[in-house]
SELO-209024 format. One record per residue: z, x negated, y of N, C-alpha, C in turn. Coordinates in nm, 3 decimals. Atoms other than C-alpha are relative to their C-alpha. Layout:
Z;X;Y;Z;X;Y;Z;X;Y
...
//
This chain:
-0.084;-0.118;-0.085;-1.482;-0.343;-0.141;0.008;0.159;-0.102
-0.066;-0.068;0.108;-1.302;-0.077;-0.319;-0.055;0.156;0.103
-0.054;-0.138;-0.079;-1.311;0.306;-0.236;0.101;0.071;-0.009
-0.104;-0.103;-0.045;-1.055;0.531;-0.076;-0.032;0.136;-0.039
0.055;-0.132;0.047;-1.052;0.845;-0.241;0.076;0.019;0.143
-0.048;-0.083;-0.132;-1.025;1.107;0.074;0.143;0.047;-0.031
-0.133;-0.058;0.013;-0.738;1.281;-0.091;0.061;-0.081;0.045
-0.149;0.043;-0.025;-0.513;0.984;-0.042;0.060;-0.013;0.136
-0.008;-0.018;-0.117;-0.541;1.036;0.308;0.082;0.151;0.017
-0.082;-0.139;-0.023;-0.433;1.416;0.258;0.168;-0.049;-0.075
-0.153;0.023;-0.015;-0.133;1.276;0.056;0.068;-0.062;0.071
-0.115;0.063;-0.096;0.004;1.044;0.289;0.042;0.088;0.157
-0.041;-0.111;-0.117;-0.016;1.316;0.577;-0.139;-0.080;0.127
0.103;0.078;-0.130;-0.232;1.080;0.835;-0.076;-0.102;-0.074
0.059;0.110;0.007;-0.478;0.813;0.861;0.021;-0.113;0.055
-0.027;0.122;-0.061;-0.389;0.437;0.903;-0.005;-0.083;-0.070
0.075;0.051;0.083;-0.467;0.159;0.785;0.117;-0.138;-0.138
-0.138;0.040;0.079;-0.121;0.069;0.570;-0.052;0.075;-0.129
0.015;-0.090;0.132;-0.134;0.350;0.326;-0.161;-0.075;-0.100
0.073;0.077;0.061;-0.453;0.177;0.179;-0.030;-0.120;-0.026
0.002;0.141;0.055;-0.369;-0.160;0.200;0.102;0.030;-0.165
-0.111;-0.024;0.105;-0.061;-0.026;-0.034;-0.081;0.049;-0.124
0.073;-0.051;0.090;-0.371;0.172;-0.244;-0.051;-0.129;-0.072
0.076;0.141;0.033;-0.585;-0.178;-0.270;0.097;-0.052;-0.104
-0.065;0.061;0.080;-0.255;-0.344;-0.433;0.071;0.000;-0.108
0.007;-0.049;0.089;-0.193;-0.091;-0.654;-0.096;0.012;-0.085
0.082;0.036;0.055;-0.520;-0.109;-0.754;-0.045;-0.109;-0.084
0.039;0.109;0.003;-0.553;-0.432;-0.757;0.135;-0.074;-0.170
-0.056;0.042;0.151;-0.253;-0.495;-1.010;-0.039;0.074;-0.103
0.042;-0.102;0.097;-0.385;-0.181;-1.259;-0.104;-0.119;-0.053
0.106;0.083;0.007;-0.725;-0.434;-1.247;0.078;-0.099;-0.087
-0.071;0.078;0.093;-0.464;-0.739;-1.347;0.058;0.045;-0.123
-0.079;0.022;0.138;-0.285;-0.581;-1.601;-0.088;0.088;-0.123
0.103;-0.084;0.110;-0.562;-0.413;-1.765;0.030;0.137;-0.047
-0.022;-0.130;0.011;-0.441;-0.079;-1.710;-0.028;0.074;0.105
0.057;-0.068;-0.093;-0.532;0.240;-1.605;0.134;0.071;0.098
-0.102;-0.104;-0.076;-0.364;0.535;-1.328;0.127;0.020;-0.091
-0.100;-0.063;0.109;-0.007;0.631;-1.519;-0.029;0.137;0.005
-0.002;-0.152;-0.035;-0.006;0.997;-1.603;0.155;0.048;-0.031
-0.140;-0.047;0.042;0.356;1.008;-1.753;0.057;-0.136;0.098
-0.130;0.033;-0.050;0.631;0.770;-1.684;-0.036;-0.178;-0.046
0.040;0.174;0.107;0.414;0.375;-1.821;0.040;-0.088;0.086
0.006;0.145;-0.045;0.423;0.194;-1.498;0.055;0.013;0.100
-0.135;0.033;-0.086;0.732;0.060;-1.316;-0.034;-0.086;0.088
0.083;0.020;-0.114;0.672;-0.029;-0.944;0.152;-0.017;0.061
-0.126;0.043;-0.039;1.007;-0.272;-0.840;-0.091;-0.037;0.201
0.064;0.054;-0.160;0.870;-0.235;-0.433;0.134;-0.073;0.094
-0.070;0.105;-0.127;1.029;-0.543;-0.183;-0.007;0.053;0.145
-0.032;-0.054;-0.105;0.972;-0.315;0.095;0.073;0.035;0.092
-0.176;-0.082;-0.014;1.233;-0.209;0.335;-0.031;0.159;0.040
-0.013;-0.181;-0.032;1.240;0.152;0.556;-0.079;-0.057;0.098
0.120;0.005;-0.115;0.991;0.266;0.802;-0.162;-0.041;0.006
0.181;0.006;-0.020;0.624;0.227;0.964;0.061;-0.191;-0.032
0.145;-0.121;0.154;0.415;0.074;0.703;0.087;0.012;-0.054
0.012;0.092;0.110;0.612;-0.040;0.457;0.021;0.183;-0.073
0.000;-0.110;0.042;0.693;0.356;0.418;-0.204;0.044;-0.019
0.136;0.044;0.014;0.276;0.372;0.418;-0.048;-0.012;-0.104
-0.014;0.072;0.102;0.260;0.125;0.205;-0.016;0.091;-0.210
-0.012;-0.068;0.148;0.409;0.293;-0.095;-0.039;0.138;-0.037
0.101;-0.040;-0.024;0.238;0.550;-0.017;-0.138;-0.005;-0.057
0.090;0.050;0.077;-0.063;0.400;-0.128;0.009;-0.060;-0.170
-0.030;0.028;0.145;0.090;0.255;-0.425;0.039;0.089;-0.085
-0.022;-0.085;0.080;0.198;0.540;-0.537;-0.161;0.072;-0.019
0.145;-0.064;0.056;-0.136;0.737;-0.494;-0.121;-0.109;-0.100
0.048;0.116;0.033;-0.277;0.418;-0.668;-0.013;0.030;-0.134
-0.125;0.053;0.189;-0.060;0.362;-1.004;0.015;0.152;-0.030
-0.077;-0.072;0.042;0.061;0.694;-1.036;0.109;0.044;-0.023
-0.196;-0.013;-0.023;0.416;0.608;-1.024;0.045;0.037;0.097
-0.033;-0.044;-0.108;0.614;0.796;-0.797;0.160;-0.030;-0.033
-0.136;0.002;0.029;0.965;0.775;-0.679;0.053;0.113;-0.051
0.012;-0.168;0.095;0.958;1.188;-0.808;0.040;-0.061;-0.194
-0.014;-0.049;0.114;0.957;1.079;-1.172;0.027;-0.139;-0.001
-0.153;0.088;0.027;1.194;0.741;-1.136;-0.058;-0.126;-0.006
0.023;0.141;0.039;0.952;0.475;-1.172;-0.059;-0.104;0.132
-0.051;0.131;-0.135;1.019;0.319;-0.811;0.106;-0.021;-0.007
-0.150;0.025;-0.051;1.279;0.107;-0.708;-0.027;-0.074;0.102
0.013;0.069;-0.138;1.298;0.039;-0.391;0.098;-0.125;0.020
-0.093;0.080;0.011;1.472;-0.290;-0.345;0.024;-0.071;0.137
-0.080;0.025;-0.069;1.549;-0.310;0.045;-0.056;-0.117;0.049
-0.026;0.116;-0.078;1.420;-0.684;0.083;-0.085;0.002;0.178
0.127;-0.035;-0.077;1.174;-0.583;0.369;-0.124;-0.105;-0.022
0.088;0.045;0.005;0.915;-0.797;0.226;-0.148;0.085;-0.001
0.122;-0.073;0.074;0.534;-0.687;0.159;-0.026;-0.024;-0.094
0.058;0.023;0.154;0.524;-0.709;-0.201;0.063;0.062;-0.076
-0.034;-0.063;0.156;0.556;-0.524;-0.540;0.039;-0.108;-0.129
0.077;0.069;0.107;0.567;-0.633;-0.842;0.019;0.145;-0.076
0.070;-0.104;0.131;0.418;-0.383;-1.144;-0.007;-0.063;-0.101
-0.026;0.009;0.162;0.534;-0.398;-1.485;-0.058;0.127;-0.016
0.107;-0.102;0.103;0.350;-0.194;-1.738;0.052;-0.002;-0.120
-0.059;0.008;0.129;0.547;-0.170;-2.098;-0.176;-0.075;-0.104
0.071;0.035;0.129;0.326;-0.389;-2.345;-0.083;-0.077;0.044
0.138;0.039;-0.050;0.087;-0.507;-2.076;0.084;-0.160;0.054
-0.042;0.128;-0.047;0.398;-0.742;-1.879;-0.040;0.052;0.125
-0.036;-0.009;-0.148;0.408;-0.788;-1.471;-0.046;-0.073;0.096
0.056;0.078;-0.084;0.282;-0.900;-1.180;0.007;0.041;0.085
-0.084;-0.021;-0.131;0.426;-0.933;-0.832;-0.117;-0.073;0.117
0.107;0.029;-0.075;0.159;-0.917;-0.562;0.088;0.036;0.168
0.004;-0.007;-0.111;0.203;-0.980;-0.153;-0.109;0.017;0.056
0.106;0.039;-0.082;0.025;-0.968;0.143;0.053;-0.148;0.043
-0.015;0.157;-0.049;-0.050;-1.329;0.274;-0.001;0.054;0.174
-0.039;-0.019;-0.136;0.103;-1.383;0.601;-0.152;0.004;0.112
0.122;0.036;-0.092;-0.275;-1.513;0.735;-0.056;0.138;0.034
0.074;-0.095;-0.034;-0.408;-1.150;0.684;0.071;0.114;0.113
-0.097;-0.053;-0.089;-0.129;-0.996;0.855;0.012;-0.058;0.144
0.016;0.019;-0.157;-0.124;-1.207;1.145;-0.111;0.024;0.061
0.170;-0.021;-0.053;-0.525;-1.140;1.186;0.060;0.172;0.026
-0.013;-0.167;0.023;-0.409;-0.755;1.166;0.079;0.028;0.222
-0.069;-0.047;-0.182;-0.152;-0.749;1.532;-0.101;-0.040;0.116
0.058;-0.014;-0.088;-0.440;-0.831;1.740;-0.066;0.120;0.055
0.070;-0.134;-0.045;-0.607;-0.482;1.716;0.096;0.092;0.057
-0.019;-0.119;-0.045;-0.605;-0.215;1.925;0.136;0.109;-0.062
-0.096;-0.092;0.099;-0.412;0.060;1.624;0.157;-0.082;0.067
-0.155;0.068;0.028;-0.092;-0.210;1.666;0.036;0.009;0.121
-0.064;-0.046;-0.121;-0.078;-0.207;2.027;0.057;0.115;0.019
-0.045;-0.153;-0.030;-0.074;0.149;2.027;0.095;0.037;-0.045
-0.199;-0.036;0.092;0.194;0.149;1.764;0.112;-0.042;0.031
-0.085;-0.021;-0.100;0.395;-0.050;1.981;0.038;0.052;0.099
-0.082;-0.096;-0.073;0.431;0.172;2.220;0.026;0.127;0.003
-0.049;-0.126;0.008;0.539;0.432;2.032;-0.113;0.128;-0.014
0.104;-0.187;0.065;0.162;0.688;1.964;0.056;-0.019;-0.123
-0.031;-0.013;0.148;0.182;0.790;1.608;-0.097;-0.016;-0.027
0.145;-0.019;0.091;-0.132;0.757;1.382;-0.043;0.117;0.019
0.041;-0.189;-0.020;-0.198;1.145;1.418;-0.107;-0.028;0.117
0.052;-0.054;-0.127;-0.258;1.038;1.791;-0.096;-0.080;0.048
0.083;0.078;-0.052;-0.479;0.746;1.777;-0.123;-0.001;-0.045
0.145;-0.035;0.023;-0.860;0.783;1.751;-0.003;-0.028;-0.111
0.006;0.073;0.121;-1.014;0.735;1.453;-0.093;-0.112;-0.029
0.063;0.079;0.012;-1.274;0.465;1.526;0.076;-0.139;0.045
-0.082;0.113;0.055;-0.951;0.256;1.624;0.014;-0.032;-0.158
-0.046;0.034;0.156;-0.805;0.305;1.284;-0.090;-0.064;-0.069
0.083;0.069;0.064;-1.123;0.253;1.136;-0.045;-0.123;0.014
0.019;0.155;0.006;-1.161;-0.066;1.298;0.128;-0.111;-0.059
-0.076;0.109;-0.023;-0.896;-0.207;1.154;-0.033;-0.074;-0.099
0.056;0.026;0.065;-0.965;-0.423;0.874;0.102;-0.019;-0.117
-0.085;-0.099;0.155;-0.841;-0.355;0.482;-0.005;-0.140;-0.091
-0.046;0.103;0.077;-0.717;-0.634;0.240;-0.122;-0.024;-0.116
0.042;-0.032;0.135;-0.920;-0.693;-0.091;0.053;-0.103;-0.046
-0.107;0.064;0.059;-0.772;-0.941;-0.343;0.012;-0.162;0.055
-0.049;0.160;-0.094;-0.846;-1.300;-0.157;0.189;0.004;0.131
-0.115;-0.028;-0.025;-0.574;-1.143;0.042;0.143;0.054;0.011
-0.180;-0.004;0.056;-0.317;-1.026;-0.145;0.003;-0.071;-0.142
-0.035;0.104;0.103;-0.159;-1.265;-0.422;0.101;0.111;-0.108
//
């Protein structure tokens, strides 16, 4: 289990399950690379995610976890439409992580996703519904 700082939801703007998934991917990548959150311009991320929800939410999580941001030119958005990203750190190498299909498939029956498909925005979904969506741990991310 990992602790998600409360400020990450404030940074993202609302509570949803996708920002924490991106955050977890970033933390896992830093652990694999043996690095800490970038304070300057060290970490580079090549995001294969597309546009819209949930990709934008996940990319906010990547930025919050790693310190690599679009504003500092540390993330390149590739628009492949995949739930994956490559994390590269000078002198440490790189690692590509993606969300396993089995985990993504396991999320679809949850009420949160049914409401999102109806066009209900995350801000209007009850916290208990949002909090009931499982978050991935290392076995769900490769």
